C-alpha positions in Angstrom: -0.3 0.0 0.4 1.4 3.2 -0.8 -1.5 5.5 0.6 -5.0 5.1 2.5 -7.3 8.0 3.5 -9.9 6.9 5.7 -12.9 8.8 6.7 -10.9 11.7 5.8 -11.4 15.5 5.2 -10.0 19.2 4.8 -10.8 22.6 5.8 -8.7 25.6 4.7 -7.5 28.0 7.7 -10.4 30.9 7.7 -12.8 28.8 6.0 -16.2 27.5 7.4 -17.1 25.0 4.7 -14.6 21.6 4.5 -13.5 21.4 1.1 -13.4 17.6 1.3 -15.4 15.7 4.0 -15.8 11.5 4.1 -13.0 11.0 1.7 -12.5 7.0 1.4 -9.5 6.1 -1.0 -6.3 3.6 -1.1 -3.9 3.6 -3.7 -1.8 0.4 -4.1 2.0 0.5 -4.9 2.8 0.7 -8.9 -0.9 1.9 -9.8 -1.9 4.8 -11.7 -4.6 7.0 -10.5 -6.8 10.0 -12.2 -8.2 12.3 -10.0 -11.3 13.7 -11.8 -13.8 16.1 -11.5 -15.9 19.5 -12.2 -14.0 22.8 -11.2 -14.4 23.6 -7.1 -15.2 19.8 -6.7 -11.7 19.3 -4.5 -9.7 17.1 -7.0 -6.6 19.6 -6.5 -7.3 19.9 -2.8 -7.4 16.1 -2.3 -4.2 15.2 -4.9 -2.3 17.7 -2.2 -3.6 15.9 0.6 -2.0 12.8 -0.9 1.3 14.8 -1.6 1.4 15.7 1.8 1.1 19.6 1.1 -2.1 20.5 3.0 -0.5 20.3 6.7 0.4 24.0 6.9 -2.7 25.6 5.0 -5.8 24.4 7.2 -7.1 21.0 9.2 -7.1 17.5 8.3 -9.5 15.2 10.2 -9.7 11.8 9.6 -6.7 9.1 8.8 -4.2 9.9 6.2 -1.7 6.9 6.0 0.8 8.2 3.5 3.8 5.3 2.9 6.3 5.7 -0.4 6.1 8.6 -2.9 2.7 9.9 -4.6 3.7 12.0 -7.5 1.4 14.4 -9.1 1.5 15.1 -13.2 
């Protein structure tokens, strides 16, 4: 397993509404995964959560277990 997210969410600092809620996702080693959605649906936030870029930008809830490397293209 490379990354697993369980009931995760994220709220940007200064915002009342979470950008992500209730996310469950597992990405296995060696797999390629596309994150797709309309503008404003949280796809960039989810990718940043997976890559560990959000810790200083707000509050993460749930479980985010990152083992290995997640690359963004």
